[in-house]
C-alpha positions as semicolon CSV with decimal commas, in nm:
position;residue;x (nm);y (nm);z (nm)
1;M;-1,081;-0,469;1,954
2;T;-1,042;-0,834;2,050
3;V;-0,743;-0,934;2,262
4;E;-0,578;-1,260;2,202
5;Q;-0,307;-1,442;2,371
6;T;-0,039;-1,635;2,245
7;R;0,021;-1,961;2,471
8;G;0,339;-2,093;2,308
9;E;0,279;-2,393;2,203
10;P;0,536;-2,648;1,955
11;V;0,399;-2,546;1,681
12;S;0,577;-2,519;1,228
13;A;0,497;-2,236;1,059
14;K;0,659;-2,168;0,747
15;A;1,034;-1,986;0,825
16;V;1,068;-1,896;0,450
17;K;0,796;-1,820;0,180
18;P;0,896;-1,639;-0,180
19;Y;0,767;-1,338;-0,281
20;K;0,453;-1,283;-0,450
21;G;0,371;-0,928;-0,451
22;L;0,573;-0,645;-0,712
23;A;0,902;-0,533;-0,637
24;M;0,926;-0,183;-0,436
25;E;1,120;-0,022;-0,688
26;G;1,156;0,213;-0,975
27;M;0,765;0,393;-1,115
28;I;0,565;0,074;-0,854
29;A;0,715;0,274;-0,488
30;K;0,727;0,562;-0,661
31;W;0,357;0,507;-0,735
32;Y;0,322;0,375;-0,359
33;A;0,433;0,703;-0,215
34;K;0,161;0,927;-0,374
35;I;-0,110;0,686;-0,298
36;R;-0,033;0,596;0,075
37;T;-0,013;0,878;0,289
38;Q;-0,144;1,023;0,625
39;D;-0,409;0,785;0,788
40;E;-0,635;0,633;1,059
41;E;-0,397;0,345;1,112
42;M;-0,077;0,574;1,130
43;A;-0,248;0,808;1,355
44;R;-0,384;0,542;1,550
45;S;0,047;0,417;1,554
46;L;0,141;0,777;1,649
47;Q;-0,040;0,811;1,944
48;Q;0,057;0,438;2,044
49;V;0,453;0,586;2,088
50;R;0,345;0,886;2,240
51;D;0,206;0,685;2,508
52;M;0,430;0,405;2,568
53;L;0,754;0,545;2,521
54;P;0,953;0,772;2,794
55;A;1,119;1,162;2,585
56;G;1,466;1,050;2,453
57;G;1,395;0,731;2,345
58;S;1,498;0,514;2,058
59;V;1,237;0,419;1,746
60;L;1,286;0,109;1,448
61;E;1,001;0,125;1,203
62;I;1,127;-0,116;0,979
63;A;0,979;-0,089;0,557
64;P;0,846;0,255;0,633
65;G;0,860;0,247;0,241
66;P;0,799;0,664;0,176
67;G;0,869;0,705;0,554
68;Y;0,550;0,837;0,649
69;L;0,525;0,726;0,997
70;A;0,893;0,758;1,147
71;I;0,929;1,164;0,983
72;E;0,599;1,217;1,170
73;I;0,730;1,033;1,478
74;A;1,036;1,267;1,429
75;K;0,808;1,543;1,426
76;L;0,778;1,458;1,815
77;S;1,082;1,545;1,936
78;G;1,283;1,351;2,157
79;Y;1,312;1,054;1,946
80;R;1,579;0,900;1,792
81;V;1,369;0,754;1,488
82;V;1,531;0,464;1,225
83;G;1,370;0,354;0,880
84;L;1,546;0,064;0,777
85;D;1,331;-0,080;0,389
86;I;1,456;-0,344;0,114
87;S;1,419;-0,114;-0,178
88;R;1,691;0,144;-0,258
89;T;1,409;0,309;-0,436
90;F;1,180;0,417;-0,098
91;V;1,508;0,485;0,074
92;E;1,606;0,808;-0,153
93;I;1,224;0,853;-0,095
94;A;1,225;0,824;0,253
95;H;1,522;1,063;0,261
96;A;1,376;1,359;0,065
97;K;1,066;1,340;0,227
98;A;1,268;1,449;0,599
99;R;1,440;1,697;0,427
100;E;1,184;1,831;0,333
101;A;0,976;1,807;0,654
102;G;1,316;1,962;0,802
103;V;1,365;1,604;1,032
104;T;1,610;1,413;1,080
105;V;1,539;1,009;1,035
106;D;1,800;0,810;1,005
107;F;1,689;0,550;0,649
108;Q;1,856;0,250;0,575
109;L;1,859;0,025;0,287
110;G;1,862;-0,317;0,443
111;N;1,635;-0,668;0,501
112;A;1,447;-0,761;0,788
113;S;1,563;-1,062;0,836
114;A;1,918;-0,982;0,876
115;M;1,926;-0,586;1,020
116;P;2,222;-0,440;1,063
117;F;2,199;-0,313;1,433
118;E;2,367;-0,423;1,734
119;D;2,131;-0,629;1,994
120;N;1,913;-0,399;2,243
121;T;1,965;-0,106;2,092
122;F;1,610;-0,023;2,015
123;D;1,310;0,075;2,265
124;F;1,031;0,025;2,060
125;T;1,024;-0,141;1,695
126;V;0,728;-0,089;1,432
127;C;0,608;-0,252;1,129
128;R;0,311;-0,164;0,927
129;A;0,128;-0,338;0,664
130;A;0,463;-0,504;0,533
131;F;0,516;-0,784;0,744
132;K;0,325;-1,031;0,506
133;N;0,564;-0,992;0,209
134;F;0,842;-1,133;0,416
135;T;1,026;-1,375;0,257
136;E;1,191;-1,506;0,604
137;P;0,919;-1,365;0,872
138;V;1,018;-1,643;1,126
139;Q;1,342;-1,469;1,118
140;A;1,203;-1,127;1,059
141;I;1,081;-1,122;1,449
142;R;1,339;-1,267;1,577
143;E;1,566;-0,996;1,489
144;M;1,312;-0,762;1,635
145;Y;1,357;-0,925;1,946
146;R;1,737;-0,940;1,910
147;V;1,736;-0,542;1,853
148;L;1,540;-0,492;2,103
149;K;1,597;-0,342;2,451
150;P;1,493;-0,585;2,772
151;G;1,149;-0,463;2,819
152;G;1,079;-0,357;2,439
153;K;0,783;-0,404;2,253
154;A;0,701;-0,467;1,865
155;L;0,423;-0,401;1,667
156;I;0,367;-0,563;1,332
157;A;0,013;-0,434;1,237
158;D;-0,086;-0,569;0,893
159;L;-0,404;-0,709;0,727
160;R;-0,568;-1,068;0,802
161;R;-0,587;-1,323;0,536
162;D;-0,927;-1,367;0,656
163;A;-1,036;-1,042;0,601
164;S;-1,337;-1,050;0,337
165;R;-1,400;-0,871;0,000
166;A;-1,634;-0,646;0,115
167;E;-1,504;-0,559;0,422
168;V;-1,150;-0,470;0,246
169;D;-1,353;-0,250;-0,049
170;A;-1,524;-0,078;0,182
171;H;-1,191;0,032;0,357
172;V;-0,993;0,136;0,040
173;D;-1,372;0,358;-0,051
174;T;-1,247;0,539;0,282
175;M;-0,880;0,624;0,147
176;G;-0,982;0,966;-0,075
177;L;-0,782;0,802;-0,359
178;G;-0,914;0,890;-0,763
179;R;-1,099;0,604;-0,963
180;V;-0,787;0,507;-1,095
181;N;-0,582;0,416;-0,804
182;E;-0,938;0,314;-0,588
183;W;-0,915;-0,003;-0,896
184;L;-0,601;-0,072;-0,861
185;T;-0,557;-0,083;-0,501
186;K;-0,834;-0,265;-0,504
187;W;-0,655;-0,526;-0,729
188;T;-0,374;-0,573;-0,583
189;F;-0,557;-0,650;-0,294
190;R;-0,770;-0,920;-0,396
191;T;-0,449;-1,068;-0,650
192;T;-0,186;-1,067;-0,428
193;L;-0,237;-0,913;-0,055
194;L;-0,454;-1,100;0,098
195;K;-0,302;-1,394;-0,087
196;N;0,007;-1,311;0,115
197;A;-0,180;-1,163;0,440
198;Y;-0,195;-1,460;0,704
199;T;-0,471;-1,556;1,013
200;A;-0,428;-1,444;1,370
201;E;-0,350;-1,854;1,477
202;E;-0,062;-1,838;1,146
203;M;0,093;-1,515;1,381
204;R;0,101;-1,703;1,725
205;R;0,236;-1,992;1,508
206;M;0,508;-1,807;1,405
207;V;0,573;-1,572;1,728
208;A;0,612;-1,950;1,926
209;Q;0,874;-2,028;1,738
210;T;1,091;-1,688;1,834
211;E;1,202;-1,586;2,172
212;F;0,934;-1,383;2,208
213;G;0,764;-1,713;2,295
214;T;0,402;-1,541;2,297
215;C;0,249;-1,245;2,119
216;D;-0,078;-1,027;2,218
217;I;-0,299;-0,973;1,918
218;D;-0,572;-0,720;1,865
219;L;-0,832;-0,711;1,559
220;D;-1,008;-0,470;1,396
221;T;-1,220;-0,496;1,063
222;I;-0,958;-0,621;0,787
223;G;-0,627;-0,584;1,003
224;M;-0,476;-0,667;1,329
225;E;-0,203;-0,501;1,567
226;I;0,081;-0,781;1,674
227;W;0,195;-0,657;1,997
228;L;0,528;-0,846;2,121
229;T;0,737;-0,744;2,470
230;K;1,088;-0,867;2,531
C-alpha cells in the first residue's frame, strides 16, 4: 500500500451529484445482502477497530447495508455500535441479522449528509463501499467531522475510479459467487460503480473543503482507504 497526504489547498470539487445507480430497496437490496458477505476488507476493518478503540468506545457505520460489519464489531464486546442507512429495506435486514446474531446494534434510517446525532458523539466512523453513491459527498464528510469526538477518526473505504477492468474482474473472481451473480457483479462494476467512484485526488479536494482539511490515503489494487482525524 502507498500513503499519500493532503495539503489542504483551496481546491474545488463537486459538492452535489445526482445518484446514478440501482435503488437499494426491495429485491435489489435483498440480492445485494446475499452477495455481500464476509470478505478480506471486512476482516481488516475489524482489526482496525480492535487496534484503535478502547473498550467502551462508540462506533458509527455509515451506510452499513445489510449490517455485516456493524454486527461483527458488536460481537467484539465493549463497543456501542450504531448503523445509519438511507435504505429502509437495509435497515430492516440489518435489524433481523443482528437479532439472529444475538447482538445489539442500533440501526437507524437516515441520510449521511444530515445525520440524526448530536455533535461529538462517536469515537470512530466507518463507511465502506458506499461513499461513491452519496449525492452530497462533501456535506457527508462535514457530518462525519461533526459527529466525531475530538481526536476521533473516520475511515472511508471505497473503489477507485482508476482501477482497471482486469483488476476489478480479478477481485470479483475472489468473491466466490455463482456464475450468474459473478456476471451481474462485474456488469455493475463496469456500468455503474467505477463511473460513480472517485480518484484519490478528488477525495483530497473534497476533504480540503471540510473542517478535516487533510487526510491520509492508503491505495490498494482497486480501492483506497481515506483516513481522517478530528
